[in-house]
DRENLUM-713207 format. One record per residue: residue in three letters; x, y, z of N, C-alpha, C in turn. Coordinates in steps of 0.001 Angstrom, whole numbers, padded with zeros to 6 digits, always signed. Example, Ala and Ser with C-alpha at 12.3 -4.5 7.8 and 13.67 -1.06 7.14 Angstrom:
// DRENLUM-713207
ALA+013190-005690+007800+012300-004500+007800+013200-003300+007800;SER+012850-002250+007080+013670-001060+007140+012900+000030+007870;
// end
This chain:
// DRENLUM-713207
MET-027619-064695+028037-027500-063809+026869-027195-062382+027337;LYS-026272-061722+026654-025913-060359+027034-027027-059382+026669;ARG-027266-058433+027579-028255-057392+027316-027565-056146+026759;THR-028257-055430+025908-027667-054276+025224-027829-053015+026056;VAL-026755-052261+026187-026789-050946+026815-026377-049917+025770;GLY-027152-048863+025649-026830-047800+024708-025843-046810+025312;ILE-024891-046351+024514-023962-045306+024926-024031-044224+023860;LEU-024612-043094+024222-024829-041998+023277-023619-041074+023297;LEU-023006-040874+022144-021776-040103+022032-021965-038880+021154;ASP-021053-037904+021287-020983-036829+020305-020748-037450+018932;HIS-021248-036803+017880-021150-037401+016549-019698-037572+016106;GLU-018852-036610+016423-017447-036718+016037-016785-037927+016695;THR-017093-038129+017978-016560-039298+018681-017101-040579+018063;PHE-018386-040589+017792-019045-041746+017169-018379-042103+015841;MET-018100-041104+015016-017514-041345+013701-016070-041846+013794;GLY-015433-041637+014946-014054-042091+015114-013932-043502+015653;ILE-015046-044158+015924-014995-045484+016552-014284-046504+015667;ARG-014650-046547+014400-014077-047574+013522-012562-047409+013382;SER-012076-046151+013339-010629-045905+013234-009970-045850+014609;ARG-010801-045991+015660-010336-045975+017053-009684-044644+017425;LYS-010246-043579+016880-009814-042230+017226-010993-041524+017870;THR-011145-041735+019178-012337-041251+019884-012005-040220+020965;GLY-010878-039534+020812-010547-038460+021736-010428-038928+023168;TYR-011133-038230+024066-011064-038548+025489-011800-039836+025856;GLU-012731-040259+025012-013520-041448+025342-012702-042718+025092;ARG-012617-043585+026097-011897-044844+025978-012908-045957+025694;ILE-013160-046198+024420-014153-047188+024023-013783-048574+024540;ARG-012481-048872+024575-012071-050204+025056-012456-050416+026513;PHE-012526-049332+027304-012955-049459+028695-014440-049813+028777;TYR-015240-049223+027872-016658-049599+027835-016790-051093+027528;GLU-016006-051560+026568-016078-052968+026180-015688-053878+027348;LYS-014602-053546+028018-014138-054372+029139-015159-054369+030276;ALA-015668-053169+030618-016642-053054+031708-017924-053810+031376;ALA-018387-053658+030132-019613-054348+029726-019429-055857+029801;GLY-018243-056341+029429-017974-057770+029518-018074-058288+030942;GLU-017604-057504+031908-017691-057899+033314-019132-057961+033793;LEU-019985-057158+033179-021372-057032+033638-022361-057799+032765;ASN-021826-058575+031816-022662-059343+030891-023574-058424+030068;LEU-022992-057305+029608-023703-056349+028777-023027-056254+027414;LYS-023766-055716+026447-023243-055495+025101-023435-054023+024747;PRO-022350-053253+024613-022506-051832+024287-022982-051623+022847;PHE-023847-050647+022694-024315-050214+021375-024070-048715+021313;TYR-023078-048309+020512-022649-046911+020467-023495-046142+019466;MET-024023-044994+019919-025024-044280+019141-024664-042804+018969;SER-025269-042196+017949-025218-040752+017720-026630-040287+017421;LEU-026995-039119+017894-028339-038605+017615-028615-038518+016118;ARG-027565-038287+015337-027748-038142+013886-028095-039460+013202;LYS-027880-040556+013896-028119-041871+013305-029361-042544+013883;ILE-030213-041754+014520-031438-042297+015118-032631-041880+014272;SER-033490-042840+013964-034696-042564+013196-035845-043373+013791;GLY-036810-042682+014354-037946-043378+014958-037502-044247+016118;ALA-037856-045538+016057-037549-046461+017151-036270-047254+016917;THR-035500-046874+015871-034272-047610+015576-033095-046655+015432;ALA-031905-047221+015500-030679-046440+015343-029636-047268+014608;SER-028826-046593+013820-027638-047225+013245-026479-046907+014172;GLY-025867-047943+014711-024791-047720+015667-023738-048804+015568;TYR-022689-048642+016359-021571-049580+016310-021651-050606+017437;THR-021334-051831+017082-021105-052888+018068-019762-053541+017749;TYR-019197-054199+018742-017892-054827+018562-018048-056337+018513;SER-017509-056919+017471-017540-058382+017374-016428-058854+016446;SER-015847-059994+016786-014778-060604+015984-013639-059627+015692;GLY-013310-058797+016708-012172-057895+016579-012429-056645+015772;LYS-013699-056384+015394-014017-055203+014593-015262-054500+015126;TYR-015317-053183+014861-016532-052427+015131-017375-052423+013864;ARG-018609-052862+013989-019494-052982+012837-020701-052062+013002;LEU-021076-051402+011914-022244-050529+011920-023480-051377+011648;VAL-024404-051379+012604-025613-052199+012482-026831-051351+012835;LYS-027981-051793+012400-029233-051100+012723-029999-051923+013746;ARG-030390-051253+014851-031046-051971+015936-032145-051113+016562;PRO-033073-051747+017314-034034-050966+018098-033310-050145+019162;ILE-033929-049062+019564-033363-048230+020627-033232-049070+021896;PRO-032055-049122+022523-031909-049899+023768-032790-049351+024883;GLY-033102-050211+025828-033965-049806+026943-033284-048878+027924;VAL-031945-048952+028016-031178-048104+028932-030036-047464+028150;ILE-029883-046154+028296-028838-045421+027585-028079-044523+028551;HIS-026758-044575+028470-025894-043643+029199-025518-042523+028236;ASN-025952-041295+028536-025669-040167+027651-024287-039589+027924;ARG-023436-039592+026911-022115-038965+026985-021983-037848+025948;ALA-023101-037452+025338-023073-036405+024318-023332-035041+024948;MET-022679-034022+024411-022944-032641+024808-023906-032064+023780;VAL-025150-031860+024180-026197-031429+023259-026641-030023+023646;LEU-026354-029043+022770-026654-027651+023093-027631-027022+022095;ALA-027530-027366+020822-028400-026762+019807-029854-027169+020037;PRO-030803-026252+019850-032221-026549+020135-032759-027768+019387;TYR-032406-027923+018100-032931-029063+017332-032512-030383+017965;TRP-031226-030510+018290-030729-031757+018856-031209-031950+020286;SER-031419-030852+020996-031979-030959+022347-033382-031544+022311;ARG-034163-031112+021325-035522-031656+021178-035475-033133+020810;LYS-034534-033490+019941-034417-034900+019546-033973-035763+020723;LEU-033058-035214+021538-032616-035943+022729-033772-036153+023702;LYS-034558-035114+023888-035706-035201+024797-036705-036246+024304;LYS-036928-036284+023010-037839-037278+022435-037284-038686+022641;LEU-035983-038846+022422-035351-040147+022629-035511-040614+024067;ALA-035335-039689+025009-035397-040037+026428-036779-040505+026851;ARG-037805-040135+026102-039155-040584+026436-039368-042052+026097;SER-038482-042623+025268-038667-044008+024818-037783-045001+025567;CYS-037011-044511+026553-036064-045401+027223-035716-044814+028589;ILE-034870-045510+029314-034252-044945+030507-032937-044322+030057;MET-032817-043023+030199-031576-042354+029839-031057-041618+031057;PHE-029834-041936+031497-029276-041189+032615-028174-040249+032144;ASN-028018-039182+032930-027192-038038+032536-027681-037442+031220;ARG-028994-037265+031136-029585-036724+029910-029049-035326+029612;ILE-028893-034512+030662-028314-033177+030504-026864-033246+030947;THR-025955-032774+030098-024531-032871+030420-023859-031507+030592;ARG-024617-030426+030473-024062-029121+030813-025102-028317+031589;PHE-024705-027843+032750-025573-027049+033617-024932-025686+033848;GLY-025771-024662+033940-025263-023334+034258-024648-023321+035656;LYS-023476-022710+035788-022789-022679+037087-023619-021961+038142;TYR-024274-020884+037754-025059-020139+038742-026295-020935+039166;ARG-026866-021685+038251-028013-022528+038598-027621-023551+039670;ILE-026468-024188+039495-026012-025177+040471-025741-024510+041818;TYR-025130-023340+041784-024873-022608+043032-026185-022297+043754;ARG-027191-021843+043011-028464-021491+043632-029132-022717+044265;ILE-029074-023850+043589-029663-025078+044140-028963-025448+045448;LEU-027634-025465+045428-026879-025870+046617-027034-024873+047765;SER-027179-023596+047438-027262-022575+048489-028561-022664+049286;ARG-029534-023430+048795-030794-023609+049535-030634-024583+050693;SER-029527-025327+050712-029287-026290+051783-028402-025665+052855;GLY-028921-025594+054076-028135-025033+055165-026878-025821+055444;SER-026938-027153+055258-025778-027989+055559-024696-027894+054489;LEU-025061-027478+053281-024092-027396+052191-023545-025984+051984;ARG-024204-025009+052577-023829-023612+052315-022381-023312+052689;GLY-021875-023992+053706-020508-023748+054148-019456-024171+053139;TYR-019848-025014+052180-018909-025441+051143-018808-024437+049994;LEU-019701-023448+049973-019838-022601+048788-019119-021263+048918;PRO-018259-020916+047960-017761-019547+047898-018914-018638+047466;GLU-018938-017405+047958-020027-016506+047596-020011-016260+046097;THR-021187-016375+045483-021306-016296+044023-022520-015452+043672;MET-022399-014661+042627-023516-013818+042189-023462-013632+040688;LYS-024599-013295+040091-024616-012982+038671-023805-011717+038414;TYR-023163-011684+037259-022396-010483+036931-023318-009319+036598;SER-023015-008184+037188-023555-006878+036797-022527-005867+037277;GLY-022569-004667+036734-021630-003650+037173-021763-003365+038661;GLN-022996-003311+039143-023239-003030+040558-022739-004171+041440;ASN-023007-005426+041023-022542-006570+041809-021019-006644+041840;LEU-020378-006293+040728-018923-006324+040698-018342-005304+041668;LYS-018873-004107+041687-018370-003089+042613-018581-003513+044066;ARG-019738-004128+044328-020018-004597+045685-019033-005704+046082;ALA-018786-006626+045161-017869-007736+045442-016435-007229+045618;MET-016041-006225+044847-014689-005671+044954-014476-004959+046287;ARG-015538-004427+046848-015425-003805+048175-015304-004867+049270;LYS-015929-006026+049039-015998-007061+050073-014818-008030+050041;PHE-014329-008360+048839-013294-009388+048689-012043-008828+048023;GLY-010920-009440+048330-009662-009018+047712-009315-009802+046466;ASP-009961-010961+046271-009695-011804+045096-011016-012334+044571;LEU-011217-012234+043260-012465-012659+042637-012194-013374+041322;TYR-013076-014321+041008-013093-014916+039672-014304-014372+038926;ILE-014108-014061+037661-015197-013662+036776-015299-014773+035736;LYS-016416-015539+035743-016520-016757+034934-017744-016744+034026;PRO-017625-017347+032837-018835-017596+032027-019755-018550+032786;THR-021053-018338+032700-021978-019187+033451-022044-020601+032894;SER-021675-020793+031622-021758-022139+031050-020492-022538+030311;GLY-019374-021947+030649-018129-022268+029967-017529-023564+030470;SER-016451-023985+029817-015749-025197+030221-014256-025043+029962;VAL-013463-025944+030507-011999-026021+030397-011305-024690+030685;GLY-011927-023847+031504-011282-022610+031922-011347-021477+030920;ASP-012086-021663+029813-012175-020613+028801-012888-019385+029351;GLY-012321-018219+029081-012979-016966+029430-012929-016579+030882;VAL-012171-017294+031721-012135-017010+033155-011097-015924+033459;LEU-011519-014899+034187-010624-013851+034660-010459-013965+036171;LYS-009302-013608+036652-009099-013464+038089-008622-012050+038347;ILE-009233-011386+039334-008784-010044+039701-008418-010045+041188;SER-007327-009344+041518-006811-009333+042885-006426-007914+043279;ARG-006837-007527+044485-006478-006191+044988-005085-006232+045586;LYS-004225-005310+045182-002859-005233+045670-002737-004175+046763;GLU-001601-004181+047440-001397-003253+048559-001525-001801+048121;SER-001184-001526+046879-001272-000163+046361-002715+000297+046180;GLY-003670-000654+046252-005072-000327+046005-005487-000584+044571;ARG-004506-000780+043693-004811-001125+042314-005179-002602+042220;TRP-005846-002964+041122-006299-004340+040923-005521-004998+039795;GLU-005097-006227+040040-004391-007000+039030-005391-007877+038295;ILE-005354-007851+036969-006265-008641+036142-005463-009734+035441;CYS-005845-010980+035684-005203-012125+035033-006222-012781+034112;GLY-005883-012864+032848-006803-013453+031883-006127-014505+031049;LYS-006438-014501+029759-005903-015506+028854-004394-015399+028727;LYS-003901-014168+028672-002466-013963+028561-001816-014132+029926;LYS-000622-014685+029932+000057-014946+031191+000447-013652+031898;LYS+000704-012584+031133+001121-011325+031728-000083-010574+032275;ALA-000068-010300+033581-001188-009605+034217-001036-008092+034022;ILE-002149-007388+034128-002120-005922+034082-002726-005374+035367;ARG-002331-004167+035737-002848-003541+036952-003517-002223+036620;ARG-004694-002032+037221-005480-000827+036970-006166-000396+038264;SER-006705+000783+038270-007507+001249+039402-008790+000435+039460;ALA-009498+000532+040584-010746-000220+040738-011754+000168+039656;ALA-011872+001483+039399-012843+001939+038403-012465+001458+037004;LYS-011175+001540+036672-010729+001117+035354-010870-000401+035204;THR-010607-001136+036280-010765-002591+036255-012208-002973+035952;ALA-013147-002340+036641-014567-002630+036417-014967-002306+034981;LEU-014409-001208+034443-014732-000814+033068-014181-001818+032061;LEU-012940-002273+032277-012341-003250+031373-013111-004568+031390;ILE-013547-004975+032584-014305-006226+032692-015647-006102+031975;ALA-016305-004964+032127-017587-004745+031454-017421-004823+029937;ARG-016340-004253+029419-016085-004313+027979-015780-005742+027533;TYR-015048-006451+028362-014670-007829+028034-015895-008738+027973;ILE-016813-008560+028913-017989-009429+029005-019035-009064+027962;GLY-019246-007774+027750-020267-007352+026801-021641-007844+027217;ARG-022295-008554+026311-023646-009071+026587-023644-010532+027002;LYS-022477-011109+027158-022404-012531+027536-022805-012727+028999;SER-023200-013959+029321-023648-014285+030683-022460-014729+031528;TYR-022181-013973+032575-021054-014258+033464-021517-014251+034916;LEU-020676-014802+035790-020908-014709+037225-019643-014225+037912;ILE-019820-013791+039141-018718-013324+039979-018616-014284+041151;GLN-017417-014766+041429-017251-015752+042502-016072-015381+043390;GLU-016325-015416+044688-015252-015239+045664-014150-016253+045382;ALA-012908-015796+045280-011790-016703+045009-011416-017464+046276;ILE-011328-018765+046166-010909-019599+047289-009393-019519+047418;PRO-008867-019241+048616-007407-019215+048794-006843-020638+048736;LEU-006412-021035+047546-005991-022417+047322-004609-022677+047908;PRO-004389-023898+048390-003042-024272+048831-002111-024372+047620;GLN-000823-024381+047886+000164-024373+046805+000931-025695+046765;TYR+001307-026070+045559+002231-027179+045349+003379-026651+044496;ARG+004548-026544+045113+005717-025973+044438+005419-024593+043863;GLY+004707-023803+044657+004420-022427+044284+003256-022241+043342;ARG+002513-023307+043052+001380-023205+042130+000108-023708+042810;PRO-001014-023014+042610-002260-023427+043279-002805-024728+042699;TYR-003517-025463+043543-004146-026699+043059-005544-026852+043627;ASP-006358-027580+042888-007663-028006+043382-007843-029479+043023;LEU-009072-029989+043134-009312-031427+043004-010442-031716+042036;ARG-010314-032797+041289-011435-033334+040513-011902-034614+041212;VAL-013185-034655+041510-013776-035795+042205-014837-036416+041297;SER-014637-037678+040938-015635-038399+040154-016655-038996+041115;VAL-017919-038575+040965-019007-039080+041811-020059-039682+040878;GLN-020363-040952+041082-021219-041696+040161-022165-042622+040911;ARG-023268-042937+040265-024131-044006+040779-023618-045339+040234;GLY-023660-046348+041094-023107-047644+040709-024118-048770+040741;GLY-023623-049957+040998-024429-051164+040894-025535-051310+041910;THR-025515-050518+042968-026608-050542+043949-027604-049414+043723;GLY-027311-048533+042749-028162-047372+042510-027770-046166+043338;SER-026841-046353+044293-026433-045270+045186-025214-044530+044630;TRP-025018-043314+045127-023862-042515+044747-022609-043055+045427;GLN-021491-042958+044733-020200-043312+045306-019124-042386+044745;VAL-018059-042186+045497-016896-041467+044988-015988-042495+044339;THR-015833-042388+043035-015013-043349+042295-013539-042971+042355;GLY-013240-041674+042410-011841-041277+042468-011661-039797+042772;ILE-010492-039457+043293-010108-038069+043587-008706-037867+043019;VAL-008507-036778+042289-007189-036483+041737-006960-034968+041797;GLY-005703-034562+041914-005377-033145+042000-005049-032542+040647;LYS-005333-031235+040499-004996-030480+039287-004188-029252+039719;VAL-002974-029147+039217-002056-028083+039597-001948-027087+038445;ALA-002131-025805+038738-002084-024783+037693-000703-024721+037047;ALA-000678-024410+035758+000585-024174+035068+001231-022902+035620;LYS+002524-022779+035428+003249-021615+035924+002636-020331+035372;GLY+002311-019422+036292+001744-018138+035894+000269-018162+035584;ARG-000375-019308+035669-001800-019421+035358-002647-019302+036618;HIS-003919-018897+036418-004849-018786+037542-005922-019859+037494;VAL-005904-020708+036458-006840-021828+036378-006041-023129+036368;THR-006645-024193+036896-005940-025474+037031-006263-026448+035907;ASN-007122-026058+034973-007569-026981+033927-006397-027574+033156;VAL-006479-028880+032933-005439-029567+032168-005351-028994+030755;ALA-006512-028598+030197-006530-028012+028855-005801-026671+028795;LYS-005537-026068+029943-004818-024793+030002-003410-024981+030566;GLY-002897-026178+030411-001520-026438+030831-001371-026971+032237;GLY-002470-027174+032940-002409-027708+034294-001869-029125+034318;LYS-001255-029506+035414-000702-030844+035576-001510-031615+036615;VAL-001612-032918+036433-002343-033742+037394-001360-034423+038335;ARG-001781-034528+039589-000984-035197+040612-001930-035974+041516;ARG-001437-037021+042101-002246-037764+043065-002537-036862+044255;CYS-003750-036922+044744-004148-036018+045829-003318-036258+047082;GLU-002912-037494+047315-002098-037795+048493-000787-037003+048461;GLN-000192-036905+047289+001060-036171+047120+000863-034683+047420;LEU-000248-034138+046970-000529-032712+047173-000840-032413+048636;PHE-001657-033255+049261-002002-033026+050665-000755-033096+051547;GLU+000077-034071+051277+001295-034215+052079+002202-033004+051912;ALA+002335-032504+050675+003175-031345+050422+002631-030084+051094;SER+001297-030034+051287+000656-028875+051915+000551-029007+053431;GLY+001037-030126+053981+000967-030326+055421-000412-030706+055909;LEU-001253-031247+055007-002599-031677+055388-002590-033161+055741;PRO-003352-033570+056753-003434-035005+057086-004089-035749+055923;VAL-003370-036646+055294-003780-037207+054011-005109-037955+054093;GLU-005206-038977+054940-006413-039796+054969-007620-039023+055489;GLU-007386-038197+056481-008491-037383+057023-009020-036422+055966;THR-008112-035783+055226-008531-034827+054206-009279-035528+053083;LYS-008768-036684+052635-009474-037456+051610-010875-037831+052067;SER-010994-038240+053318-012289-038637+053856-013260-037461+053871;ARG-012772-036292+054247-013635-035108+054304-014049-034652+052909;VAL-013128-034737+051947-013470-034395+050559-014512-035370+050028;ARG-014316-036647+050315-015251-037683+049866-016640-037454+050470;GLU-016685-037168+051761-017971-036952+052437-018709-035741+051867;ALA-017975-034638+051661-018599-033428+051117-019099-033667+049698;SER-018310-034364+048894-018688-034627+047504-019939-035494+047427;LEU-020041-036488+048295-021233-037333+048323-022467-036538+048747;GLU-022310-035693+049751-023429-034846+050189-023942-033996+049042;ILE-023011-033389+048302-023377-032507+047193-024054-033294+046082;ALA-023485-034436+045700-024058-035242+044622-025449-035751+044986;GLU-025619-036218+046208-026928-036731+046628-027978-035626+046617;TYR-027595-034437+047076-028537-033311+047106-028923-032908+045679;LEU-027928-032800+044797-028219-032442+043409-029030-033529+042720;GLY-028700-034788+043012-029407-035898+042386-030887-035938+042722;GLU-031252-035408+043877-032664-035354+044267-033415-034241+043539;ARG-032676-033290+042961-033292-032109+042357-033067-031994+040853;LEU-032150-032774+040328-031878-032776+038888-032126-034189+038363;PRO-033248-034419+037696-033585-035769+037221-032498-036335+036315;HIS-032287-037624+036402-031401-038394+035522-029920-038242+035855;LEU-029572-037470+036875-028169-037260+037198-027562-038542+037761;ALA-026387-038948+037234-025794-040199+037710-024277-040267+037552;ASP-023666-039332+036827-022242-039451+036508-021669-038047+036350;ILE-021038-037522+037409-020590-036134+037391-019154-036020+037907;GLY-018528-034915+037564-017220-034577+038108-017330-033285+038889;LEU-016932-033298+040141-016983-032104+040972-015584-031509+041092;ASP-015485-030202+040879-014242-029496+041189-014350-029021+042632;MET-013483-029557+043462-013482-029268+044894-012119-028707+045282;ALA-012057-028114+046452-010787-027566+046942-010725-027700+048451;VAL-009508-027742+048931-009250-027602+050362-008508-026281+050504;ASP-009121-025300+051162-008481-023987+051201-007307-023982+052184;GLU-006641-022832+052270-005438-022730+053085-005696-023011+054557;SER-006974-022890+054973-007330-023161+056372-007808-024595+056572;GLY-007787-025397+055500-008204-026795+055607-009690-027016+055424;ARG-010438-025976+055057-011881-026114+054852-012165-026651+053452;ILE-013151-027529+053334-013539-028102+052044-014449-027113+051326;LYS-014156-026878+050040-014943-025938+049248-015342-026562+047917;PHE-016551-026211+047480-017062-026615+046170-016799-025495+045174;ILE-016258-025856+044001-016006-024851+042971-017084-024913+041893;GLU-017229-026074+041245-018274-026222+040241-018494-027691+039917;MET-019600-027940+039196-019943-029299+038793-019795-029440+037288;ASN-019253-030572+036862-019145-030901+035442-020127-032024+035127;GLY-021069-031747+034235-022085-032742+033911-021586-033859+033031;ARG-020423-033646+032408-019807-034719+031621-018302-034707+031920;ASP-017934-035430+032938-016525-035508+033327-015768-036309+032270;GLN-014715-035712+031705-013945-036431+030689-013061-037520+031303;ARG-012833-037478+032615-012155-038554+033362-010683-038713+033029;ILE-010199-037988+032032-008831-038182+031555-007802-037828+032627;THR-008200-036990+033606-007264-036610+034664-006753-037833+035418;PHE-007614-038828+035596-007200-040036+036321-006173-040827+035518;GLY-006372-040876+034212-005409-041559+033369-004068-040852+033354;LYS-004091-039512+033272-002847-038738+033230-002079-038831+034552;ALA-002801-039062+035648-002148-039204+036953-001625-040620+037189;GLY-001812-041495+036216-001350-042874+036363-002262-043733+037215;LEU-003480-043247+037475-004440-043999+038285-005275-044884+037365;ARG-004651-045898+036800-005291-046703+035774-006526-047446+036294;THR-006440-047973+037516-007579-048705+038071-008763-047779+038291;VAL-008492-046584+038822-009557-045601+039032-010130-045142+037692;PHE-009238-044871+036737-009664-044442+035403-010638-045457+034814;TYR-010284-046719+034873-011175-047767+034373-012485-047808+035165;SER-012402-047636+036481-013601-047691+037327-014601-046592+036990;THR-014115-045456+036452-015042-044384+036064-015894-044791+034866;TYR-015483-045822+034142-016292-046393+033051-017141-047557+033551;LEU-016571-048350+034436-017281-049508+034965-018488-049096+035811;THR-018324-048088+036650-019376-047724+037610-020680-047310+036927;PRO-020675-046389+035937-021959-046051+035309-022592-047204+034540;LEU-021782-048115+033999-022380-049281+033344-022982-050232+034367;ALA-022379-050284+035552-022993-051065+036639-024330-050440+037031;TYR-024411-049111+036978-025683-048433+037255-026703-048765+036158;ALA-026249-048818+034895-027145-049207+033803-027698-050610+034051;ARG-026835-051502+034501-027274-052867+034813-028284-052842+035963;TYR-028032-052029+036962-028974-051885+038079-030346-051426+037573;LEU-030354-050453+036646-031620-049960+036110-032348-051061+035339;MET-031602-051841+034579-032225-052951+033840-032880-053954+034782;ASP-032240-054191+035899-032730-055207+036841-033845-054707+037743;ASN-033919-053379+037953-034799-052878+039004-035871-051887+038567;VAL-035738-051299+037382-036712-050281+036964-037525-050825+035809;LYS-038805-051090+036054-039678-051665+035038-040968-050849+034932;ASN-041524-050834+033713-042842-050200+033562-043934-051273+033542;LYS-045163-050869+033298-046293-051811+033389-046199-052932+032368;SER-045576-052641+031221-045484-053668+030196-044294-054598+030409;GLY-043521-054335+031476-042382-055193+031776-041069-054675+031265;GLY-041092-053586+030484-039855-052999+029958-039382-051854+030811;PRO-038254-051267+030450-037732-050155+031236-038637-048935+031160;LYS-038631-048156+032188-039316-046862+032162-038282-045776+032378;ASN-038679-044529+032153-037717-043438+032280-037307-043263+033708;ASP-036026-042950+033931-035469-042821+035276-035992-041587+035954;
// end
């Protein structure tokens, strides 16, 4: 008999299941993966949960049907929960089951601080600090290129890049493709006005390699699988759009197979992939020991112009679409299969005193 695995989705995604309009989420991949693992997906939304039961979708006889069922013993969280009310409801739900990836958004500076405590991982980190006027002036004296980023933003929103030119003036690249140049003092003043009271950080810019004149970095899917251990499910490159300083696909970036990018940059392909994979696993394992429930993340990594591996940031809910856009269909599917294999592992290996699942 198939066992039920819960998949918690954003409400908008959940509501699109019946019409099969679920945005980045590939529901058919969940169905295929669950079939391989003898599981039955139960798609849920926090808004449809009441007490120990939930109204959710299951697939049968070629249709998605809304049914009411007990809360599954194991749930993979794919929802982005930020509002306090829903955060409290999510926390309450997690007490009644095993829920992995309970938190899907982490502050960038928090992740940097955790990783910087490890001597072995520090070499992967660009220097990063909280934004303040004093820190910005200090960073501008030390570095020629800096990123100014929201501490909890996504898809490249709100990211500025500033670069010191030979004239001593600073070039500011923001949302608009056309950059402006100002003195150091004027640059700091403009940035302060732009940020206002919002929470930002300052990060040393990694000198990224180029592909056809455009910088690129890497998205690495790192997940726990059927043995409970971390694995690298896939690596894909993201190339910035012309004139852009961010590589995000949502900002016009293009995806390319990492092998193609490494070869174009004169990097040894297999060796570089191996080093990226090793660094990504080290980072995921270290974070997994310090952030409960972590099991399915996307790391933005880079190989700088000198061939050194660098960590940029962690995504607590990797949309995985980059693998599909790069034509890596097998890898794309595996990013759905692997966390469900981890759910199966939890069902088989994590039990409480009453014989049911306990919290991870």
